[in-house]
N, C-alpha and C positions, 0 to 999 in steps of 0.2 A: 584594542581593549586592554586595560591594565589588569593586574591580578585581582584587584578588589572590585572588578566589574564595571569600572568607569570607562566611558567611551573615549577613544583617542581620535585624532583627526582622520584616521584612515578606516576606522571601523564603521560598519553599517548598523543602523537601528534594527533591532530584532523585528523581522517582518511578521511575527505573530502578534505584535502589538504589545505595548508595555503592560496593559491590564492582564492579558492572558499569561504573559511570562510571570508576573507577580503572583497570579492565582496558582500557577503550577509550582511556585517556590523555586524557580530556576533562574539562573543568571541570563542576561541578554546573550544572544548567540553572536559569535564573531562572524565576520564576513567569510564566505566560502568561495573558492576559485570557481570560475564559470563551469557549469555542468559537471561538477565534480562528485555529486552525490546521487543516490538512487532513492526514489520515494516508493515505499511499500505500503499499500493500503489494505487494511483488514476490515472485513464486513462481519455480519452476524452469523457466519457459517462455521460449523465445527468440522466440516468435511476436509480431512487431511490438514487441519489447522496446525497441529504440532509439527507435521512434516514440512509444511510451508515455512514456518518460523525457523526450523532447523536449516532450511536452505538459505533463508534470509541472513541467518547468523554467519554464514560462510562467505557472504559478499562484503566487499569493502564499502565503507561510508554509506550506511543505510539509515534512513529515517522512517519510522512507522507513523502512519496516519490512521487513526482509529475512528470508525463510525460509532455512533451512540450504541448501536446494537452490538458491535464488537466489544465494547466495554462491558456489556452484560454477559456476553458469551465467554470471554477469556477466563474469568474466575470459575465458570461452570466446568471448564476443562482443566482446572487447577493451574492456570497461567495468570500470574499476577503482574499488573503493570509495573510495579516497583521492581520486580525481578527482571523485567525487560530493559529497564533504563541503563544498566551498566553496559549493555551491548548496543542499544539503539537510542537515538533521540526520538522522543515520543510526542506526537501532537494529537490532541483530542478534539472531537467535534463539539465545540462549546460556543461557537459564534454563528449567528444567523447568516452572515455573509461569507463564511468559510475563510476567515483571515489567513490561516496558514497557506492557502492556495497562492497567496502573493509571492511566495518564494519561487514559484514557477516563473513569474514575470521577472524576477531578479536573476533568472538564468542559473539557478542553483542545481537543478536536476537534469540528468541526461536520460533517464528512463523512469517511467511510472508503472508499477506492478500492482495489480489488484488480485490478491491471493490469500485465502480462497474467496471467490465471489458468489454470493447467494444468487438464486434465480431472480430475486427482486432487483438486485444490483445489476445483473446482466440485462434485464428488461429495460431498466432506466438508461443504462449506457447505450443500449441498442437503439433507443428512441430519443436520445438526446435530452433526457431529464437529469437535472443536477440539483438534488435537494439533500445531499449528505456530503460529508467531507470526501469520501472516496469517489463518489460520482462527480463532484466538482473537480477534483484533481484529474480524473480521467478526461473529462470534457475539455478543460482548459489546456491540458497537455496536448491533446489532439489539435486544438486551435493554434498552438505554438509549434506544431511539428515535432513534438517530443514523442518518441516511440512508447507505446503502451503494451503491456502483456497482461492478459486476463486469464486466470485459472478459473474457468467456469465449473460449477458443481454438477449441474444437471445436463449431461452431454450424451447420455446413452439411454436406451429404453429401460434398462435396469441399472440402478446405481446402489452399490453397497457402501454404506457410510457408517462411521463410528459416532454413536450418540454418547452423551456423558456416562451412560451406564452399560451400553451393549451395542452390538452391531445391528444395523437396521437396513432392510431392503426397501428402496424407494423406486417408484415407476413414474418418472417425469412425464407430464402431459405433453401433448403435441405443441402447445403454446410455448412451453419452456424450451423444447428442442428447436422450435422455429426461431425463438429469440436468440439462441446461441448462433444459429446460422446468420441471422440478421447482423449480429455483432461482428461476425467475421468480415462483413463488408464495410465496417466503419474505418475511416482513414486512420492510419498510424496505429492500428490495433492488431495484435496477434493473439488469437485464442488458443489456449492449451487445455488439455483435458485430464492431466494426471501430474503427480509430482515429477515423474521422469521427464515428461514433455516440458514442464516448467524449468527444470534444471537444464535441459538441452537448449531451450530458448535463451536462458540467461547466459549459458556458456558462449553461445554465438554472439550475444550482445557484448559480453566482456571482451571477446576477441576483437570485435569491431572497434572497441574503445581502447585497445591495448592495455586492458586491465586483467587482473588475475584473481582467482578465488583466494580467500584466506586459508592458510594452511591449518588453522585451528579455530574452533568455535568457542573455546573456553575463555 
């Protein structure tokens, strides 16, 4: 790809599709080395959302995949998409067929993370339902043997979480807890229950890939 965005003979067409790239006002993406990037999916949960993004910012070569609900929730927590773009490539849930998922088939990603994951997303992933960008990414990654890490929100009988205005105590129902356990049995999936567990799982994954954390998130 040349500096003016024209494709060279060795560049790949942007797997998001030309229409989506133009709509986002972004240039076509250059080709990436095989399994060189991490896909981080965000759902409509505010549970440790800021902490999750802080962890993502310390990782090398991360792309964000937002559900429609995530786009609504991020501004509620004073997190603007435009403010995320300098650190991450951002893909939005704007196509019925989940066009950005095609990058999994092009062998771009080594790991798919869903963090934080709502109880709705956990249930869909646990039962093989793929009707959002994060759930499509999770399902297709598993079919391709790409490891997935899911930071589930409702994992304990009592969960204290930060709402946009205050801290709230929630009591997940048995069905939510059962769905988390069902998700643990899904192929190529690791379930974590806290930012600390998420960081530990990612540290292990980076070591498996001979990669290192970024020394700065600025």
